[in-house]
Structures are given as C-alpha cells and as structure tokens.
C-alpha positions in Angstrom: 152.1 -68.1 -94.3 155.6 -68.0 -92.8 154.8 -65.0 -90.7 151.8 -66.6 -89.0 151.7 -68.6 -85.8 150.1 -71.9 -86.8 149.2 -75.2 -85.2 147.5 -78.4 -86.2 144.0 -78.6 -84.7 143.0 -81.4 -82.3 139.7 -83.0 -83.0 137.5 -84.0 -80.2 135.2 -86.9 -80.5 132.2 -87.6 -78.2 128.6 -86.4 -77.7 129.6 -83.1 -76.1 130.5 -80.6 -78.9 133.2 -78.0 -78.4 135.1 -75.3 -80.2 138.1 -73.9 -78.4 140.5 -71.5 -80.1 143.5 -69.9 -78.4 145.0 -66.8 -80.0 142.9 -67.2 -83.2 144.0 -65.0 -86.1 142.6 -64.4 -89.6 145.1 -65.9 -92.1 144.6 -63.1 -94.7 145.5 -60.3 -92.2 149.2 -59.4 -91.9 150.8 -60.5 -88.7 152.0 -57.0 -88.2 148.4 -55.7 -87.6 146.3 -58.8 -86.9 144.7 -58.9 -83.5 144.3 -62.4 -82.0 141.3 -63.5 -79.9 140.5 -66.6 -77.9 137.1 -68.1 -77.5 135.7 -71.3 -75.8 132.3 -72.4 -77.1 130.1 -75.4 -76.2 126.5 -76.0 -77.2 124.5 -72.9 -77.1 124.2 -69.4 -78.7 127.0 -66.9 -78.4 125.7 -63.4 -79.1 128.3 -60.8 -80.2 127.5 -57.2 -80.0 129.6 -54.1 -80.7 129.7 -50.8 -82.5 130.4 -50.2 -86.1 133.9 -51.3 -87.3 134.7 -52.8 -83.9 135.6 -56.3 -85.2 132.4 -58.5 -85.1 132.4 -59.6 -88.7 136.2 -60.2 -88.8 135.9 -62.4 -85.7 133.2 -64.5 -87.2 135.2 -64.9 -90.4 138.3 -65.8 -88.3 136.4 -68.7 -86.8 134.9 -69.8 -90.1 138.1 -69.8 -92.2 140.1 -71.6 -89.5 137.4 -74.2 -89.2 137.5 -74.8 -92.9 141.3 -75.1 -92.8 141.0 -77.6 -89.9 138.5 -79.8 -91.7 140.7 -79.7 -94.8 143.6 -81.2 -92.9 145.6 -77.9 -92.8 147.2 -76.1 -89.9 145.2 -73.2 -88.5 146.2 -69.7 -87.5 146.1 -70.1 -83.8 148.3 -71.0 -80.8 146.0 -74.0 -80.4 142.6 -75.1 -81.6 140.3 -78.0 -80.4 137.1 -78.7 -82.0 134.4 -81.4 -82.6 133.4 -82.6 -86.0 130.5 -80.3 -87.0 128.8 -79.3 -90.2 129.6 -75.6 -90.8 126.8 -73.2 -91.8 127.3 -69.5 -92.4 125.1 -66.5 -93.2 127.6 -63.8 -94.1 127.8 -61.2 -96.9 124.4 -62.3 -98.2 123.6 -60.5 -101.5 120.4 -59.9 -103.4 119.7 -61.5 -106.8 117.9 -59.2 -109.1 117.6 -61.8 -111.9 115.6 -64.0 -109.5 113.8 -61.3 -107.7 115.4 -62.2 -104.4 116.2 -59.5 -101.8 119.1 -59.8 -99.5 116.7 -60.3 -96.6 114.9 -63.2 -98.4 118.2 -64.7 -99.4 119.2 -64.7 -95.7 115.9 -66.2 -94.7 116.5 -69.0 -97.2 120.0 -69.6 -95.8 118.8 -69.7 -92.2 116.0 -72.0 -93.3 118.7 -74.5 -94.5 120.2 -74.4 -91.0 116.8 -74.9 -89.3 116.0 -77.9 -91.6 119.4 -79.5 -91.1 119.1 -79.1 -87.3 116.3 -81.6 -87.3 118.8 -84.3 -88.1 120.2 -84.0 -84.6 123.8 -83.9 -86.0 126.5 -81.5 -84.7 126.4 -78.1 -86.3 128.5 -74.9 -86.1 126.6 -71.8 -87.2 127.9 -68.4 -87.9 125.4 -65.6 -88.6 126.6 -62.0 -89.2 124.2 -59.3 -88.3 121.1 -61.4 -88.3 118.2 -60.1 -90.3 119.7 -56.7 -90.9 117.7 -56.3 -94.1 114.4 -55.7 -92.4 112.9 -53.2 -89.9 114.0 -53.3 -86.3 110.8 -54.6 -84.8 110.5 -57.6 -87.2 114.2 -58.2 -87.0 114.3 -58.5 -83.3 111.1 -60.6 -83.1 112.3 -62.9 -85.9 115.8 -63.2 -84.5 114.6 -64.2 -81.1 112.5 -67.0 -82.5 115.3 -68.3 -84.7 117.8 -68.2 -81.8 115.4 -70.1 -79.5 114.9 -72.7 -82.3 118.6 -73.2 -82.7 119.3 -73.5 -79.0 119.9 -77.3 -79.1 122.5 -79.6 -77.6 124.0 -80.4 -81.0 124.4 -76.8 -82.1 127.1 -74.1 -81.4 126.0 -70.8 -82.9 127.8 -67.5 -83.0 125.9 -64.5 -84.3 126.6 -60.8 -84.4 124.0 -58.1 -84.0 123.5 -54.4 -83.3 120.3 -55.3 -81.4 121.2 -55.2 -77.7 117.6 -56.6 -77.1 118.9 -60.1 -78.1 121.4 -60.1 -75.2 118.5 -60.5 -72.7 117.9 -64.0 -74.0 121.1 -65.0 -72.3 120.8 -62.7 -69.3 117.2 -63.9 -68.6 118.3 -67.5 -69.1 115.8 -68.0 -71.9 118.6 -69.7 -73.9 121.9 -71.5 -73.1 124.7 -69.2 -74.2 126.9 -66.2 -73.6 127.1 -62.6 -74.5 130.4 -61.2 -75.9 131.2 -57.8 -77.3 133.8 -55.5 -79.0 134.2 -51.9 -78.0 135.6 -48.6 -79.2 137.3 -45.8 -77.2 137.9 -42.1 -78.1 140.9 -39.9 -78.2 140.0 -36.3 -79.0 138.0 -36.6 -82.3 139.2 -40.1 -83.2 137.5 -43.5 -82.8 140.0 -46.2 -81.8 139.5 -50.0 -81.6 141.4 -52.7 -79.9 139.5 -55.5 -81.7 139.6 -57.7 -78.6 136.6 -59.7 -77.6 135.2 -59.1 -74.1 132.7 -60.7 -71.9 129.1 -59.4 -71.6 127.0 -57.2 -73.9 128.2 -54.0 -75.5 127.1 -50.8 -73.7 128.2 -48.2 -76.3 127.3 -47.1 -79.8 129.3 -45.0 -82.3 127.0 -44.2 -85.2 126.3 -40.6 -84.1 130.0 -40.0 -83.5 130.9 -41.3 -87.0 128.2 -39.1 -88.5 129.5 -36.1 -86.6 133.1 -36.8 -87.6 132.1 -36.8 -91.3 130.1 -33.5 -90.9 126.7 -35.0 -91.7 125.3 -33.9 -88.3 126.3 -31.3 -85.8 
C-alpha cells in the first residue's frame, strides 16, 4: 500500500537462524493507527504474555504475514527485515470441525504435532503459536505447554508463542529453555482501559479481566 513504510527483506544464509524486524507493521492495518514493533529473534522460544486486547495476537500475525510476503519475493511492512530461510508453521485461529468430531483443542494438538514431527528433520523452522492450548483446563494446559516448549527448544527452531499463563515465563527465567520473555501491557485512565500496543521486555505483571467485567457491569 502507498501509505505504508516498506522495505525489501534481506535473507541471511548460514547455520545460525535469525529473524530481525525493525518497525514491523501489519499490512492490513491503516498507517494512521498501526503501531510498529521491533523484535530480534534467534534460536529459542519467545514467550509473549499480556492482558486481553493488549496486542499479542496482532503481533504474531504481523510477524507471520510479513514472513509470507518476504518468502513470496514481495516487500515487507517494516523499516528493515533480515531473516533466514525457515519453514513457517502457525497455530492461530484454530476452529473445531463438527462434521469430523474434532474439537478446537484436538485440532490445535494435531497442528502442533505437525510441528513436532517436522522438527525431527533438523531443518530451520519459524513457529508461531497463539494462546497455546487455550481449549483445555489450566492445569493440563500449563503441563502440556511446558513439555511442548521444551521439545521445540532446538537450535534450528525459532518459536514465538503467546499465552495468558504466566507460569510458562519461568521456563526462561529459570533457564530451563533458551529464549526470552516479552509482554504487552495496559494502563488505566479513570474507568477506561488504554493500550499502547508496544512490546516490552520481560513477563507481564498485570491482568485486566476483572476490570473488563466490572466495566460491563457483570461484576461489582
């Protein structure tokens, strides 16, 4: 689009995989309102936490759509972007399939199974998972997510996953895996929740579900 800042990506060859985006923007969001973010990723797991509506999903989509554009030979919506050649896997907007008796959770499990199976080939991968295992109870979700994250923590994989489960952040903090924690955050002005949609270092420390419920009158 004419109103977007665009650049042709630079492809990096070599054993060391990298994704480096400066002022990344989602191409389908108007330049008048889009918020740009920068991120540098090497092999490892990047865990993105944040409250509801803070920007986690849009950030993952921004990475994904720009990677697709890059590999298609098109310019990307960024000031600059450098990336290795990696096979892209995503688990986002997973839906159930009533006709086949598949729940959204099972559909996500099947999608992630594809990632795990492909990872055995030792070929470069870029993985984007939005709200991992959100379709099951919290205890199983956290246990399952930790095992999957550890299994995908390989030198040929860059994975970015969003979650509401702060417990997953300890995998990075306790150095059980190679990776980083990032987060999005909200702030309040009177009775309004406001977001800057800027990614920040470290884990999220706030939640806003109760505030949203209170704003809508569902709780006191």
